N, C-alpha and C positions, 0 to 999 in steps of 0.2 A: 347526716354524717359530719362529724366535726372536722375542721381544718387543722387545729392546733395539735393533735397528735402527730402530724406531719413534721413537727418540729420536736415536741416534748416526748412523743413516744418512740423516737428513733433509737435504734441500737448503735453501737460503735461510736467513733470519734464525733460524728456530727450531733448525735443525741447528747453526748457528754457536754459538748460545748453549749448547745441550746440550753440545757438544764442547769448546768453549773453556773453560768453567768446570770441565771435569774435567782438562784440560791443566794448569791452575794448581797442580796437585798434582805436576807433573813426570812426567805419564803420556804416553808416545808414543802417537801417534795410532792405531796398529795394535794397541795393547793392548786396546782396548775396541771396535773396529769389526769386526764379523763374527765375534767369538768368543762363546760362551756367557757371559753376565754372571751371576755367582752372588751373590746377597746372602747375608751371613752376619749372621743375626738374633741380637743379642748382648744377653743380660741380665746382664752383668757390672755389679756395683755394690758398693761397700764398704758399702752398707746391705743387701746380701743376701750374708752371710758364705759361704753355700753355694755361691755362684757367683763367689767372688772371684778364681778362677784362670782365669777365662774369656778374659782377654786373651791368656794364653800358649796356651790351647786354641785360639783363633781363629787364631793364627799357624800352628799345625799344619794347621788346615783350609785356609788360604790356600795353603800348600805343595802340598797335594794338587791344589787347583784349578788352580794354575799348571802342575804336572806334566802334568795331563790336557788342557792347552790352553784352560782357561777363564780368566776375568778376575774375581777376587774384590773384592767391595766390602762392607766391614763396616759395619753401622748399628746404632744402639742403639734399644731399645724399653724401655718401662716394666718395671722390675724388681720382683718382689713378694718381699720378704724376710719369710719365714714368722715368724721369731723376734722381729722389731722392729716390724712395721707394727702400727698400732692403727686402729679397733677389731679388725680381723682382715684378714688378706690376701685372704680370700675376697671381701670387698666389692669388690675392685679386679680380680678375675680377668677379668671381662667387659670392663672398661675396657682392661686390657692386650691383651685379644684383639682389640679395636677398633684400638688402636694398631698391632698386628702386621698385621692385615688391610690397613688403609689404607696403611701403609709399603710393603708389598710391592706392592700394586696401583699406587700412585702413582709408583713409581720404575722405572728401565730394568733390571729384573732378569728373567732367564729361568728360574731355579730358585733355591731357597733351601736354606740349612742352618740349622736352629733350635738354637741352644746354649741349653740349659735343664737345671735341676738342682732348685733348691728347689721345694717343693710345688706351688704355683700357677703357676710359670713354665712347667711342661710343658704342662698342659692350655690354657693361655691361648694359648701359641705355636701349638700344633696346631690349636686352634679357629680362630684367626685365618688360619692357612695354609689350612685347609680351605675358608674362605670364598672364596679366591682360586683354589685348586686348581692350582697350579703343580707341577712336579717338586720334591719335598721330601725331605730326609734329617734325621732327628734325631740330634744327639750330645748325650748326657747328660753331665753334670759328674762323676758318680760319687760313690760313698759315701766319707765320711772313714774314717780308719784306726780300728780298734776302740780303745775307750777303756779305760783301766786305773785301778784304784783298789783300794788295799789288797791287791795282789797278785792281782786277778781282773779279768776282762774286764767292761766295762760298756758301755752305749749309752743312747740316749736314753729308751727304755723304763723304765730305772732311775730316771730323774727322778721319775716318779710314785710309786715306792716310797720314795725318798729323802724326798720331801715329806711323805708320810703318816707316815714314821718320825720326821721333825722335829716334826711335830704332836703325835705321841705322847710326844715327849721322849726317844726312844731314839737319836737322832742328833744331836749337837751342831752349833752353827754352824761350828766349826772343821773337823768331819769334812765338812760341806756343802761348804765351801770347797775342801777337798782333792778331793772328787769332781768339783767344778765345773772345777777346773784340769786334771783327768786325762780328762775325758769327750771333749772336742773336740781331738784330737791332731793334726789336719791339716785343710787346706781339704776341701770336699766336703760332701755333704748327710748326713742321719742315717745311722748305721752299721747301723740295725735295718731290718726291713720296714715302716718307716713310709710315710707318704704319698709322699715323694720317691722312695724305692725302688720303691714299688708303680707309680709313674708311669713310671719307667725301665723297669720290666717291662712295663708296659701298651704303651709305644710299640715295644719289641722284639717282643712277642707280636702286635702288630698288623701287623708287617712294616715299621714306618717307620724302623728303625735297622738297622745292620749287626749280625750275630750277635755275641753277646757284650757288647754295649753296656752292658746293665743293671748289671752287678756289678763292672766294673773299677774299683778304688779310684781316687780322684781323684788320689792321690799317686803311682800306678803309672805308669811310662813307657808301658805299653801303652795307657793312656788316650789319650796323644798320637799314638801309632801309629794307633788307631782313627780319631782326628779326621782325620789326614792321609789314611787310606784313604776316609773318608767324603767328603773333598774331592774326591779323584778320581772317585768313583762318582757325585756329583751331576752332574758334567759329562757323564758317559755317559748318565745319565738324561734329561738336557735333550735330548741328541741323538736319544735314542730316544723322546722324549715320553712318558715314564712318569710320570703325574700321580698326585696323592694319591687321587683317585677310582678309578684302576686298582688301588690297593693296599687301600683301605678299603671292602671289600665286607661285605656281611651275614656271610658265614662268617668273615672276619678278626675281626669283633667277637665272635662266638661263641668263637672261639679264645681272645681275650684275656680273656673271662669265665672260661673254664676254667682258663687259666694263673692267674688271680688267686685262684682257689680252690686250686689246688695250692701256692701260695706263702702262703696266708692274708693276702692283701694288705688294704691299708686299705680301710675302709668309704667312704672318700672317692672311691675308684675308681669307685663307682656314679654319683655325681653328675657326675664329669668325663667318664666314657665316654658317659652319656646327652647331655651337651652337644655332644661331639664328633660323635656320631652325628647330632644335630640340624643341625649345620653341613654335614655332608657329604651329608645327605639319605638316610641309612640308617634305616629304621624299627627302633626299638629301644625297648622298654618296661622298666619297673622289674621286671616279672614275669620277664623273661628272665634276670635275674641268679640268681634262685632255680632256675629251670628248667635252666640250663646248668652250675650249680654242684653239683647234688645228687649226682652220681655221682663226683665228683672228691675224693679224700682230700688231707690235707696231706703232701706229700712233700719240702718244703723246710723243714728244722728251724731257722728264723730267728726271733729274737725279734721281736714280743711273743708269738706263738703257740709259739715253740719255744725252743731254747737258744742258737744260734750268731748269727753276724753276717754282714753282706754280704760282708765281706772273706773269710770262711770259705767263702761260696757261690761266690765267684769261684775260689778254689782247687779247689773240688769240681766245677768245670765250668761255673758260671754258668748263666744261663736256659736255653741250649741243652740242657743236661743235664736240667733240669726238664722242658722240653718233649719231650725223648725219653722220659722216664719216663711221660709221660701221652700219648704220640703216638697211641695207639689211640683216643682221644676228640678228636683235633684234625682239623680240615680241612687235610689235608697237601698239598693242591694249590694253596693260597692263594700268590700271588705276594708276594714281599717286595722290598725296596728294592735289594738286591744282585743282582736279576735272577733268582735262584733261588727255588724254592718252599720253604715251610715244611718239607716232607718232606726235601728235598735239604739243608737247612741243619742239621737235627737228627739226620740219619743217622749213626750210629756215635758219638754224643755221649753215651756212657754216664757215669753218675756216677763221679768219681774218689775220692769219699769218701761212703759210703753212710750215715755217721753225720750227715751234713749234707744230703745229697740222696739220699732213698730211692727206692725203686720203688713201683709201684702195689700190689704183693702184700704188702709189708711197710711200710706207711706210718707216719708218726709219730703220725698222728690220723686216725681214720676220718671225722671231722666237720671240714669245711673250708669255705671259701668264705663267702658271706654268705647270711643268711636274710631273705627279704622277708616281713614280717608284714602281715596285713590284719585288720580288725575295726573296730568302731564308734569306737575311739579313734584309728584311723589309716585312715580310709577310702580314701585313695589310697596308703597303703603307709608302711612304716617299715623300718628297717635294723638287723640285729644279726649281730655276727660270733660264731658259736658256739665256735670254736676258742679265743677269748681270754675266754670266759665260764665260769661255774661250772655244772657239769653238774647240780648240786643245785637250781638256781633255773631250770632250762629249763621246768618246769611249776610255777608258783607263784601263789598269789592272796595279796595283801597290801593293807593300809590305805595310802592315798596321803597322803604328806606333801607339801604343794604350795608351791612357790616361784614367785611371780608373775613374777619377772624376775631377772636376775643379781645386782642389788643386794639384792633380798630374800633371795636364797640366801646371800650373803656376810654378811648381817646376822644371820641366824638359825642357820646350820649349826653353830656352835660354842656356841650357847646352850645351858647345861646343863639349861634348862627346856624344851627342845624336845621335843615329844611324839613320840618315835620309837623304835622298837627294830628289830632286825636283820631282822624279817619284813615291815617296811614297804617301800613303793615310794616312791622319791624322784622327784618330778616337777617339772621345770623348764619354765616357759612363756617365750614371748616372746624366744627366742634363735633364731629361724628367719631365713629370708632377708630378710623385710620387718621382722620384730619387733625385731631387734637394732639395726640392720640388718647384713646380711652373712653371718649363719649361722656364728657363731664355733666354735671347738673347745672348748667347755666342757661337752659332754654327759657326759663321764666325770667327773662331779662328785665332789669329795672326800667322803668319808664324815663324819658327824657325829662331832665329837671325843669324845663320851662312848661311842660305839660303838668307836672305834678303841682307846680305852683298855681295852675288853673284849676285844681281839684280833680284832675283826670285820674281814675284809678285802674283802667284796664285798657288794653289795647290788643289787637292780634299781633301774636309773636310766633315766628316760624323759624325752626332750626333743625339741624340734623343731630343736635344733642338731645340730652334728658333733662329732667327736672326733679328736684326732690320731691318725694312723695308729700311732703309737708306743704308744698307750694301750691299756687292756685292761679286762675286767670284763663283768659282765652288763648292757650298756648298750644301750638301745633308742634309735635316733638317727633323724633326718630324718623325723620324724612329720609326715605331710602329710595334709590341709592343716595348716599351722601355726596356732598360737594367734592370731597377728595378723590372720590371714584368716578366723578364726571357726570354725576346725576344732574337733571335739569336745574337743581338748586345752584349749582355753580355758574349757571349762565344768567342768573337774575341780576339786573341793573337797576340802579336808581330810577324811579320814575315809571317802571313797568307796573302795570295793573295786575293785581292778584285777587282772585275770587275764592272766598270760603263759602262752601254751601254743606253745612252739617247735616241737614235732614236728607239731602241726596248723597252724602258721603264723598263730596268731591272737593278737591283742591286743586286750582288750575292757575297757571301763569298765562295771562290774556296777550301773549306775543305770537305773530304768525310763525307757523313751523319753518318757513324759508329763513326768517330771521334768526330762529334757534339754531338752524342748521349752519348758518353763517358764523354764529358764536361758537358753536361746537367745533368747528374746523380751526378756530383760533385758541381754543382751550388747550393748555398743556398740563398733563399729569405731572405732578411734581414727584420727583424720585424720593424714595424712602430716605429721609435725611439721617435716620439711625443706622449705624453701621455694625453694632454690636450688641450683645446681651438680649435680655428678655424683650425689650421694647422693640427692637428689630424682629424678633419672631412674632410678636403681637401684630405689628403692622403688615407683615408678610402673609400671615395666616388667618386674621380675624375675619369672621363673615359678617355681612351687613346686618342691620338692626332687625330687619323683617325675618331674619333667620335665627335670631337669638344672640348674635355677637359673640358665638363661641368659636373656637379654632376649628378649621376645616378637617383637621385630622383627628378630632376627638368625638366624632359622631359615632353613636353605637357604643356597646360596652365591650370590655375585654375580658371580664369574668375574674375570678378569683384564684385561678390555678397559677402555681409558680413550680416549675419542674426541676430547678436546679438549686443545689445547696450553695453555701457560701465558702465552705472550706474543702 
């Protein structure tokens, strides 16, 4: 049953208003009466360069909708540009999701196509759409073309290497400028398996996009073809009443976790999938990410855990080939938005290049996925990506070098008198959801300058923040509860010994409990320093990382019904 006749099929004053003001755009009456009205939720913005091509992509979606007998209506929602927004785009993920939810519910749409690409635009749009639960298809923007510098391929993961090389004095400012000019060669999101690519893989593995969506480059004509086909398909989904809740089953979430392991996707995948599950009402815990990742090796040889780029993954068969490689571990009977099952979509989709997409028998790395750590330093959990870490540090005990906040870190890290060596553990506090606020991507802290000069390239780093999916290193993230909530992380002092034991999934502060209790009694919870606006709302209501950092009042869905008119 269509929702839009509740607006356009009305008699009297209300129907007059709803129809007349649509007609002022030159639209014939029969275009929007009795047809499925499809909303195109567009995150285009010149402040979100990853999504700068979405006006063109929306036109392709519209063509498909018209071909299938629907009526497209494009509308804007808040766009989150990962590379430009301060203090962090994550601060605004929940706000954008509320914009999406209310825009969909309040307007005469029967189904939606979500246009998303940059890191937070994907989870925010999916979260908002889940809260309404209409027929929905996701169209990702696609990765940019592979970067070029000095005759070799580069991507966003190289940014972190370039930064450390510049700090060591082995890369000049001129060389940095040349690399900067060659890295982003087209529109689209990061060319590696960063968060944006991981999110595109997430929606495809959940069944929310047409097969192949995740890896088609933004500049490739096939990206527009997929957008047009998605436009056709959403009209069919409305007619068949296939809603998000029909696709997003518990088994679909388990599939997504296993696929994320096979591609060694971003650690941010954890926090976003938890939030999506909370909105659609599927029980999912942080421990599930470890449980369902354990038996899945790395089969996609993509940076930062591998060698190649998303463009290469597309040519090798894209995500369907990755899912074919691990099909024995997937729920193949899960329904997807094209009306077929996961098994039907991946059948026969073997890798076209086994140096990029391998099989389970000869993976690139036996260790993949994310590890969920527990212990007295992270009572509710912490996250580490072992495929991007140093094997020698997987079991390590070291002395804590503590930074109370990001300003303290920036002030001390290059001080030649900093008491630190390569066996130490760098600890950064107060960069969690409430503490920053917004939980920025600063967890993969740059190493002390004096250790870089010695040739040290990795150390254990621990924080309640996140890191870019393009980052790498032995980095423990999302420590929960965060320091600002009084978690044990808040009590760590310089010189304390910390033990990381990845095989046993432990992270412990080796301080006697009596001493910790004394420190707790002296710790004071800082009052919310924000007195107005959205940031106050965020700090007052954001949940901890192990729950997805969504707002406590947004769990579950409110549906699509609107009972009252506007006039």
